[in-house]
C-alpha positions as CSV (number, residue, x, y, z in Angstrom):
1,M,10.5,-15.4,36.8
2,S,9.2,-18.2,34.5
3,N,11.5,-20.4,32.5
4,Q,12.7,-19.3,29.1
5,R,12.8,-21.4,26.0
6,I,15.9,-21.6,23.8
7,I,16.0,-23.2,20.4
8,V,19.2,-24.5,18.7
9,D,18.1,-25.5,15.2
10,P,19.9,-26.9,13.4
11,I,22.7,-28.5,15.5
12,T,25.6,-28.2,13.1
13,R,28.6,-30.4,12.5
14,I,26.5,-33.6,12.7
15,E,25.1,-36.0,10.1
16,G,21.4,-35.1,9.4
17,H,19.1,-32.5,11.0
18,L,18.6,-32.2,14.8
19,R,16.7,-29.6,16.8
20,I,17.3,-29.1,20.5
21,E,15.0,-27.0,22.7
22,V,15.7,-26.3,26.3
23,E,14.0,-24.3,29.1
24,V,16.3,-22.4,31.4
25,D,15.5,-20.8,34.8
26,E,16.5,-17.4,36.0
27,N,20.1,-18.7,36.6
28,N,20.3,-20.1,33.0
29,V,20.2,-23.6,34.4
30,I,18.5,-26.1,32.0
31,Q,15.3,-27.5,33.6
32,K,13.9,-29.3,30.6
33,A,15.3,-30.4,27.3
34,Y,13.8,-31.8,24.1
35,S,15.5,-33.6,21.3
36,S,13.7,-33.5,17.9
37,S,14.6,-34.8,14.5
38,T,12.7,-32.5,12.1
39,L,13.4,-34.1,8.8
40,W,12.1,-37.4,7.6
41,R,14.1,-39.7,5.3
42,G,14.5,-43.4,4.9
43,L,14.8,-46.8,3.4
44,E,13.1,-49.5,5.5
45,T,10.1,-49.5,3.3
46,I,12.1,-49.5,0.1
47,V,13.6,-53.0,0.8
48,K,10.2,-54.6,1.3
49,N,9.2,-57.1,-1.3
50,R,12.7,-57.2,-2.7
51,D,15.2,-60.0,-2.9
52,P,17.0,-60.3,0.5
53,R,20.3,-60.5,-1.3
54,D,19.9,-56.8,-2.3
55,V,19.1,-55.6,1.2
56,G,22.7,-54.7,2.2
57,F,23.3,-52.6,-0.9
58,L,20.1,-50.7,-0.5
59,I,20.1,-50.3,3.3
60,Q,23.7,-48.9,3.4
61,R,22.2,-45.7,1.8
62,I,20.7,-44.9,5.2
63,C,23.8,-42.8,5.7
64,G,26.8,-41.5,3.8
65,V,29.0,-41.6,6.9
66,C,28.2,-45.0,8.5
67,T,28.0,-46.7,5.2
68,F,29.8,-49.9,6.1
69,S,27.9,-50.3,9.3
70,H,24.5,-50.5,7.6
71,Y,25.8,-52.4,4.7
72,R,27.3,-55.1,6.9
73,A,24.2,-55.1,9.1
74,G,21.9,-55.7,6.2
75,I,24.1,-58.5,4.9
76,E,24.5,-60.2,8.2
77,A,20.8,-59.9,9.2
78,V,20.0,-61.9,6.1
79,E,22.8,-64.4,6.9
80,D,21.3,-64.9,10.4
81,A,17.8,-65.4,9.0
82,L,19.0,-68.0,6.5
83,G,21.4,-69.7,8.9
84,I,24.5,-68.9,6.9
85,V,27.9,-68.9,8.6
86,P,30.5,-67.1,6.4
87,P,34.1,-68.5,6.3
88,L,36.7,-67.1,8.7
89,N,38.4,-65.2,5.9
90,A,35.2,-63.3,5.2
91,K,34.6,-62.5,8.9
92,L,38.2,-61.2,9.4
93,T,38.0,-59.1,6.2
94,R,34.8,-57.5,7.4
95,S,36.6,-56.9,10.7
96,L,39.5,-55.1,9.0
97,M,37.1,-52.9,7.1
98,N,35.3,-52.2,10.3
99,Q,38.5,-51.2,12.0
100,S,39.2,-48.7,9.2
101,L,35.7,-47.2,9.6
102,F,36.2,-46.8,13.4
103,M,39.6,-45.2,13.0
104,H,38.4,-42.8,10.3
105,D,35.1,-42.0,12.0
106,H,36.5,-41.2,15.4
107,V,39.4,-39.1,14.1
108,V,37.0,-37.0,12.0
109,H,34.6,-36.6,14.8
110,F,37.0,-35.4,17.4
111,Y,38.7,-32.8,15.1
112,H,36.3,-31.8,12.5
113,L,32.9,-32.2,14.3
114,H,33.6,-31.9,18.0
115,G,37.0,-30.2,18.1
116,L,35.7,-26.6,18.0
117,D,33.7,-27.3,21.1
118,W,37.0,-27.5,23.0
119,V,39.3,-25.3,20.9
120,D,39.1,-21.5,20.7
121,V,40.6,-20.9,17.2
122,V,40.9,-17.1,17.6
123,A,42.7,-17.5,21.0
124,A,45.3,-19.6,19.2
125,L,46.5,-16.4,17.6
126,D,48.0,-15.3,20.9
127,A,50.1,-18.5,21.2
128,D,53.8,-18.4,21.6
129,V,55.0,-20.9,18.9
130,E,58.1,-22.0,20.9
131,K,56.1,-22.6,24.1
132,A,53.4,-24.5,22.1
133,S,56.0,-26.7,20.6
134,K,57.4,-27.6,24.0
135,E,53.9,-28.0,25.4
136,A,53.2,-30.8,22.9
137,F,55.9,-32.9,24.4
138,K,54.0,-33.1,27.7
139,Y,51.4,-35.3,26.1
140,A,53.2,-37.2,23.4
141,K,56.7,-38.8,23.1
142,Y,56.8,-38.1,19.4
143,P,54.3,-35.2,18.7
144,I,53.1,-34.7,15.2
145,A,52.8,-31.4,13.3
146,T,53.9,-29.4,16.3
147,G,57.4,-28.3,15.4
148,E,57.9,-24.5,15.6
149,N,57.8,-24.1,11.8
150,D,54.6,-26.2,11.6
151,L,52.9,-24.2,14.2
152,K,54.0,-20.9,12.8
153,K,52.5,-21.9,9.4
154,V,49.2,-22.8,11.1
155,K,49.1,-19.5,13.1
156,D,49.9,-17.4,10.0
157,R,47.2,-19.2,8.0
158,V,44.5,-18.5,10.6
159,K,45.7,-14.9,11.0
160,E,45.1,-14.4,7.3
161,F,41.6,-15.6,7.7
162,V,41.0,-13.2,10.6
163,Q,42.5,-10.3,8.8
164,R,40.3,-10.8,5.8
165,G,37.3,-10.9,8.2
166,Q,36.6,-14.5,7.2
167,L,37.4,-17.6,9.2
168,G,36.5,-20.1,6.5
169,P,35.8,-23.5,8.1
170,F,36.1,-21.9,11.6
171,A,33.4,-19.3,11.0
172,N,30.2,-18.9,13.0
173,A,31.5,-20.3,16.3
174,Y,31.4,-18.9,19.8
175,W,35.0,-17.7,20.0
176,G,35.9,-16.2,23.4
177,H,33.3,-18.2,25.2
178,K,33.6,-18.3,29.0
179,T,33.9,-22.1,29.2
180,Y,36.9,-22.6,26.9
181,R,39.7,-23.9,29.0
182,L,42.7,-24.5,26.8
183,S,45.7,-22.1,26.8
184,P,46.5,-20.3,23.5
185,E,49.4,-22.7,23.0
186,Q,47.2,-25.7,23.6
187,N,44.6,-24.3,21.2
188,L,47.3,-23.9,18.5
189,I,48.4,-27.6,19.0
190,V,44.9,-29.0,18.5
191,L,44.3,-26.6,15.6
192,S,47.5,-27.9,13.9
193,H,46.2,-31.4,14.4
194,Y,42.8,-30.4,13.0
195,L,44.5,-29.6,9.7
196,K,46.8,-32.6,9.8
197,A,43.7,-34.8,10.4
198,L,42.3,-33.8,7.0
199,E,45.2,-35.6,5.4
200,V,45.1,-38.6,7.8
201,Q,41.4,-39.2,7.4
202,R,42.0,-39.5,3.6
203,D,44.5,-42.3,4.2
204,L,42.1,-44.0,6.7
205,A,39.3,-43.9,4.1
206,K,41.6,-45.7,1.7
207,L,41.9,-48.5,4.2
208,M,38.3,-49.5,3.6
209,A,38.5,-48.9,-0.1
210,L,41.3,-51.5,-0.4
211,F,38.9,-54.3,0.5
212,G,35.6,-52.6,-0.2
213,G,36.3,-51.4,-3.7
214,K,35.4,-47.8,-2.8
215,Q,34.6,-45.5,0.0
216,P,32.0,-44.5,0.9
217,H,29.5,-47.2,0.1
218,P,31.8,-50.2,-0.3
219,Q,30.7,-53.1,-2.6
220,S,32.6,-56.2,-1.6
221,L,30.3,-57.7,1.0
222,T,27.7,-60.3,-0.2
223,V,25.3,-62.7,1.6
224,G,27.6,-65.6,2.4
225,G,30.9,-63.8,2.5
226,V,33.1,-61.3,0.6
227,T,34.0,-60.8,-3.1
228,C,37.4,-59.2,-2.7
229,V,39.2,-62.5,-3.2
230,M,42.0,-61.3,-5.5
231,D,42.8,-58.4,-3.1
232,L,43.3,-60.9,-0.2
233,L,45.6,-63.0,-2.3
234,D,47.7,-60.0,-3.6
235,P,50.7,-59.4,-1.3
236,S,51.1,-55.8,-2.5
237,R,47.4,-55.1,-1.6
238,M,47.9,-56.6,1.9
239,G,51.1,-54.6,2.3
240,E,49.4,-51.4,1.3
241,Y,46.8,-52.1,4.0
242,L,49.5,-52.6,6.6
243,T,51.3,-49.4,5.6
244,L,48.2,-47.2,5.7
245,F,47.1,-48.8,9.0
246,K,50.4,-48.0,10.6
247,K,50.2,-44.3,9.4
248,G,46.8,-44.1,11.1
249,V,48.2,-45.6,14.3
250,E,51.0,-43.0,14.4
251,F,48.5,-40.1,14.3
252,I,46.2,-41.8,16.8
253,E,48.9,-42.4,19.4
254,N,50.9,-39.2,18.9
255,A,48.2,-36.6,18.2
256,Y,44.7,-37.8,18.9
257,E,45.4,-39.5,22.2
258,A,47.6,-36.7,23.3
259,D,45.0,-34.0,22.5
260,V,42.2,-35.8,24.3
261,I,44.4,-36.2,27.4
262,M,45.3,-32.5,27.1
263,V,41.6,-31.5,26.7
264,A,40.5,-33.8,29.6
265,S,43.1,-32.4,31.9
266,A,42.1,-28.8,31.0
267,Y,38.4,-29.4,31.3
268,K,38.2,-31.6,34.3
269,D,36.9,-28.7,36.4
270,E,34.3,-27.5,33.8
271,P,30.9,-28.5,35.2
272,S,29.1,-28.6,31.9
273,V,31.2,-31.5,30.6
274,T,31.8,-33.4,33.9
275,Q,28.2,-33.6,35.1
276,I,27.2,-37.2,35.7
277,A,25.2,-38.7,32.9
278,G,21.4,-38.4,33.2
279,V,20.7,-41.9,31.9
280,K,22.6,-44.2,34.1
281,N,22.1,-47.5,32.1
282,F,24.6,-48.5,29.4
283,M,24.4,-51.2,26.8
284,S,26.8,-52.5,24.2
285,H,27.4,-55.6,22.0
286,R,30.6,-57.4,21.2
287,E,32.5,-56.1,18.3
288,M,35.7,-56.3,16.3
289,Q,36.6,-59.9,15.7
290,L,40.4,-60.5,16.2
291,N,40.7,-64.2,15.6
292,R,38.5,-67.3,15.4
293,N,37.1,-66.9,18.9
294,E,38.0,-63.5,20.3
295,F,36.5,-60.0,20.0
296,L,38.1,-56.8,21.1
297,F,35.0,-55.3,22.8
298,D,32.4,-57.1,25.0
299,T,28.6,-57.5,25.3
300,G,26.5,-56.5,28.3
301,I,24.4,-54.0,30.2
302,I,25.3,-51.8,33.2
303,Y,22.5,-50.5,35.4
304,D,22.7,-47.4,37.6
305,L,26.4,-46.7,36.9
306,D,27.4,-49.9,38.7
307,L,30.6,-51.3,37.3
308,S,30.6,-54.2,39.7
309,K,28.0,-56.2,37.8
310,V,27.4,-56.7,34.0
311,F,24.1,-58.2,32.8
312,E,23.7,-60.1,29.5
313,I,21.4,-58.8,26.8
314,N,18.1,-60.5,26.2
315,E,17.1,-59.5,22.6
316,D,13.4,-60.2,23.3
317,L,13.3,-57.2,25.7
318,I,14.2,-54.6,23.0
319,T,11.3,-52.5,21.9
320,E,10.5,-49.2,20.1
321,E,7.5,-47.0,20.9
322,A,6.2,-43.7,19.4
323,T,4.3,-42.0,22.2
324,H,6.0,-38.7,21.4
325,S,7.1,-39.5,17.9
326,W,5.3,-38.6,14.7
327,Y,3.9,-42.0,14.0
328,E,0.4,-43.6,14.5
329,N,1.3,-46.6,16.5
330,N,2.3,-45.7,20.0
331,E,2.6,-49.2,21.5
332,A,6.0,-50.6,22.4
333,L,6.8,-53.2,19.7
334,H,9.7,-55.6,19.2
335,P,11.6,-54.6,16.0
336,Y,10.5,-57.8,14.3
337,D,7.0,-56.4,14.5
338,G,7.8,-52.7,14.1
339,K,5.4,-50.3,12.4
340,T,6.3,-47.0,10.8
341,N,3.1,-45.1,9.8
342,P,3.5,-41.4,9.9
343,K,1.3,-39.0,11.9
344,Y,2.7,-35.5,11.8
345,T,1.0,-33.1,14.3
346,G,3.1,-30.0,13.7
347,L,4.5,-27.3,16.0
348,K,3.0,-24.8,18.3
349,D,3.5,-21.0,18.8
350,M,5.6,-19.7,21.7
351,E,7.8,-16.8,22.7
352,T,11.5,-17.9,22.8
353,I,14.9,-16.3,23.3
354,G,16.5,-15.3,20.0
355,A,20.1,-15.0,19.0
356,N,20.3,-11.5,20.4
357,G,18.9,-12.4,23.8
358,E,15.5,-10.8,23.1
359,K,12.2,-12.6,23.0
360,V,10.9,-13.6,19.5
361,H,7.8,-15.4,18.3
362,S,8.7,-18.9,17.2
363,K,7.4,-22.3,16.2
364,V,8.3,-24.8,18.9
365,I,7.8,-28.5,19.5
366,D,4.7,-29.6,21.5
367,E,6.3,-31.6,24.3
368,K,2.9,-32.8,25.5
369,G,2.2,-34.4,22.1
370,K,4.4,-35.8,19.3
371,Y,7.6,-33.9,18.6
372,S,10.2,-36.0,16.8
373,W,10.6,-38.3,13.8
374,I,12.8,-40.5,16.0
375,K,11.2,-43.3,18.0
376,S,12.0,-44.2,21.6
377,P,13.8,-47.6,21.9
378,R,13.8,-49.2,25.3
379,Y,15.3,-52.3,26.9
380,D,13.0,-54.0,29.3
381,G,11.2,-50.7,29.5
382,K,14.3,-48.8,30.5
383,T,16.3,-46.1,28.7
384,M,19.8,-47.0,27.7
385,E,22.8,-45.0,26.5
386,V,24.8,-46.7,23.8
387,G,28.0,-45.6,22.1
388,P,31.8,-45.8,22.7
389,L,31.3,-44.9,26.4
390,A,29.0,-47.8,26.9
391,C,31.4,-50.1,25.0
392,I,34.4,-49.1,27.0
393,L,32.5,-49.2,30.4
394,I,31.2,-52.7,29.8
395,S,34.5,-54.0,28.5
396,Y,36.2,-52.4,31.5
397,A,33.6,-53.8,34.0
398,K,34.1,-57.3,32.5
399,G,37.8,-57.1,33.1
400,N,38.7,-57.1,29.4
401,K,42.5,-57.6,29.4
402,R,43.0,-55.3,26.4
403,I,40.7,-52.5,27.5
404,V,41.3,-52.2,31.3
405,P,45.0,-51.0,31.0
406,L,44.0,-48.4,28.4
407,V,41.3,-46.9,30.7
408,D,43.5,-47.0,33.7
409,E,46.3,-45.3,31.8
410,F,44.0,-42.5,30.7
411,L,42.7,-41.9,34.3
412,E,46.3,-41.9,35.6
413,K,47.5,-39.4,33.0
414,T,44.6,-37.0,33.5
415,Q,44.3,-37.6,37.3
416,L,40.6,-38.1,36.8
417,P,38.4,-40.4,39.0
418,K,36.5,-43.3,37.4
419,S,33.3,-41.3,38.0
420,A,34.5,-38.8,35.4
421,L,33.9,-41.4,32.7
422,F,30.1,-41.0,33.2
423,S,30.0,-37.6,31.5
424,A,30.4,-35.7,28.2
425,L,34.1,-35.6,28.8
426,G,34.2,-39.3,29.5
427,R,32.2,-39.9,26.4
428,T,34.8,-38.1,24.3
429,A,37.6,-39.9,26.0
430,A,36.0,-43.3,25.5
431,R,35.9,-42.7,21.8
432,M,39.7,-42.1,21.8
433,I,40.2,-45.2,24.0
434,Q,38.2,-47.3,21.6
435,T,40.3,-46.0,18.7
436,K,43.5,-46.6,20.5
437,A,42.4,-50.2,21.3
438,I,41.9,-50.8,17.6
439,A,45.2,-49.2,16.8
440,K,47.0,-51.4,19.3
441,Y,45.3,-54.7,18.8
442,G,43.6,-54.5,15.4
443,L,46.4,-56.1,13.5
444,E,45.7,-59.4,15.4
445,A,42.9,-59.8,12.9
446,F,45.2,-59.0,10.0
447,N,47.8,-61.5,11.1
448,T,45.2,-64.2,11.7
449,L,43.8,-63.6,8.2
450,I,47.3,-63.9,6.7
451,E,48.0,-67.2,8.5
452,N,44.6,-68.6,7.6
453,L,44.9,-67.8,3.9
454,K,48.0,-70.0,3.8
455,V,45.8,-73.1,4.5
456,D,42.3,-71.9,3.6
457,Q,41.2,-69.5,0.8
458,D,37.4,-69.8,1.2
459,T,35.6,-66.5,1.2
460,Y,32.0,-67.6,0.5
461,T,29.4,-70.0,1.9
462,S,26.8,-71.1,-0.6
463,Y,23.1,-71.2,0.3
464,K,19.5,-71.5,-1.0
465,I,16.4,-69.5,-0.2
466,D,13.3,-71.7,0.0
467,K,10.3,-69.6,-1.2
468,N,8.0,-71.9,0.7
469,K,9.7,-71.1,4.1
470,E,9.5,-68.0,6.3
471,Y,12.7,-66.7,7.9
472,K,13.6,-64.1,10.4
473,G,17.0,-62.9,11.5
474,R,18.9,-60.0,12.9
475,F,22.2,-58.3,13.1
476,I,23.4,-56.9,16.4
477,G,26.8,-55.2,16.9
478,D,28.5,-52.1,18.0
479,V,29.3,-49.5,15.3
480,P,31.1,-46.1,15.8
481,R,28.1,-44.5,17.5
482,G,27.0,-47.5,19.5
483,M,24.8,-50.6,19.4
484,L,23.1,-51.1,16.1
485,S,20.5,-53.8,15.2
486,H,18.8,-54.7,12.0
487,W,15.8,-57.0,12.0
488,I,14.4,-58.8,9.0
489,R,11.4,-61.1,8.1
490,I,11.5,-63.0,4.8
491,K,8.4,-64.6,3.3
492,N,7.8,-66.0,-0.2
493,G,11.5,-65.4,-1.0
494,V,11.2,-61.6,-0.5
495,V,11.5,-59.1,2.4
496,E,8.3,-58.9,4.4
497,N,9.4,-56.5,7.1
498,Y,12.6,-54.6,7.9
499,Q,13.5,-52.4,10.9
500,A,16.7,-50.8,11.9
501,V,17.3,-49.7,15.5
502,V,20.3,-47.4,15.4
503,P,22.5,-45.9,18.1
504,S,21.3,-42.3,17.6
505,T,17.7,-43.6,18.0
506,W,18.6,-45.0,21.4
507,N,20.3,-41.8,22.4
508,A,18.3,-39.1,20.7
509,G,14.8,-40.5,21.2
510,P,12.0,-38.4,22.9
511,I,10.1,-39.0,26.1
512,D,8.4,-42.4,26.4
513,A,4.9,-43.4,27.7
514,L,6.3,-43.6,31.3
515,G,7.8,-40.1,31.1
516,Q,11.3,-41.4,30.9
517,V,13.7,-39.2,28.9
518,G,16.5,-40.4,26.6
519,P,20.2,-39.7,26.9
520,Y,20.3,-36.4,24.9
521,E,17.5,-34.8,26.9
522,S,18.6,-36.1,30.3
523,N,22.2,-35.1,29.9
524,L,21.3,-31.5,29.2
525,V,19.1,-31.1,32.3
526,G,21.0,-29.4,35.2
527,V,23.6,-27.8,32.9
528,K,24.2,-24.1,33.4
529,V,24.5,-22.1,30.2
530,A,27.0,-19.3,30.6
531,D,25.5,-17.2,27.8
532,I,22.1,-18.1,26.5
533,T,22.9,-16.3,23.2
534,Q,25.9,-18.6,22.8
535,P,24.8,-22.0,24.0
536,L,28.1,-23.7,23.5
537,E,27.5,-26.0,26.4
538,I,24.5,-27.5,24.7
539,I,26.4,-28.1,21.4
540,R,29.4,-29.6,23.3
541,I,27.2,-32.1,25.2
542,I,25.2,-33.2,22.1
543,H,28.4,-33.5,20.0
544,S,29.9,-35.8,22.6
545,F,27.4,-38.4,21.4
546,D,28.4,-37.9,17.7
547,P,24.8,-37.7,16.5
548,C,23.9,-39.4,13.2
549,I,20.4,-38.3,12.6
550,A,20.5,-39.6,9.1
551,C,20.8,-43.0,10.7
552,A,18.1,-42.4,13.3
553,V,15.4,-41.4,10.9
554,H,15.1,-43.6,7.9
555,F,11.6,-44.1,6.4
556,M,10.2,-42.9,3.2
557,D,7.4,-43.6,0.6
558,K,8.7,-46.3,-1.7
559,K,6.6,-44.8,-4.6
560,G,8.4,-41.5,-4.4
561,N,5.3,-39.5,-3.3
562,D,5.7,-36.0,-1.8
563,L,5.4,-36.6,2.0
564,G,5.8,-33.0,3.0
565,T,7.3,-29.7,2.3
566,Y,9.9,-28.4,4.7
567,K,11.1,-24.8,5.1
568,V,13.8,-23.6,7.5
569,D,13.6,-20.0,8.7
570,P,16.8,-18.8,10.5
571,L,14.7,-16.8,13.0
572,Y,11.7,-18.9,13.6
573,G,12.8,-22.4,13.0
574,L,11.2,-25.1,10.9
575,S,7.7,-25.4,9.6
576,C,6.0,-28.2,7.7
577,K,3.0,-28.5,5.6
């Protein structure tokens, strides 16, 4: 029997539009996988020929979720090009805003984007409320929103949805799937936290707005420093930050951490989430400044899952190519020299497996040609996984005194081996560990800022742009989805070229010229799909990366011309003309 093609399009509960196609054998084991971004958007061309000081404000519109990440990257790329060193107060303020982004982003991801991959909402209706309340104490000393009355309210609320035949935000999921592992009581606990997290994320969003002016798309960063001087000098403002931060910490430590440990313990024997990562190289960059000299997370590269040795990053070895991407220039180019000229080649006709398990005629990607708007970044010609897992692994391998105990604690509580970290389950756990590290140590930056403001209130470094000089610079850091870099060339006082190499480009990119597959594609190969009409395993693995395709694809005609017309058919996928 020949392989059968399954299309999942679109992948829901992500930022942007992602299409996954897989080929399964007669045992429903994935033999080939293809990751394709099918919608084209962007900003890199828009910033060309503009004043470099405007770059951050424009480039942050790459995404409405990762707004601070691209805003800061655009600002700091220009600072690097011009040789500007912002004052310590500005650096720490940016760090505090970054902390709020990470905490908000990771909580929202686990519960509202990734949570239903682990939780069977309908099964929660069979839960014994009393047993569930007691179960919560196994994973947290002071559990949140898990009292019997709280859980009963949640259960009754979902029951009303079901009785009306409508599950509201929980509709259109694969309830009753064979790979769900939580007990009814555990499902109810996470479901209660899902609803509580809606409130918590609002408070965490306020954290950024306190110094950013608003959220999303804060406005307080500028080339040279920050503009929120009066906020930093206002004791009540600083006190409000501290209060909201501690509220977030309480939820992270007594709900988020507890739920991830519970999920990890329940799913440790589920092959689809414990399978070792397909791409075995990991890369991250230092992030989260705590004081004048220290950062919370470390820089480095791990090859072949080897935690005994960490290599330093050589920025000159970063390239992007477009062999299987819808662009003209296939060659591997350094981001400073990146080109983004479209070459859409369309889809091909093929018989695939539809939602009812029967064969249907579909438009599918042409894996032998170009099939994605995402490029293929490489480091020294090798594929790399970036993200919270890479960040935690590299910090762990380097013996980071703040990270090592958190990883060891997680492994001890779940009784998982270190090898379990190199998986979809480990990827989800790493995101929690990263958040807990920020919750535990983030206020070091706050306290350092308070002390420094007593003797130094500088928030801005002045500079000049010489129109007769050419400049180039970059930002490299780790953002919620992994290593991000922005690269800029300045000539005649304006932007000559701009490229952003984002985490989801590293992870979601297609096959390269050497036939090497990226993390999304490689992590799906070998996974057994229990029911090809309900490919929960595929969604669960892809969600473990927290895709942000809005970030990964970001190019458009600066004159506003019509670049293409897109139509999505629920049966036959996407077509473009």
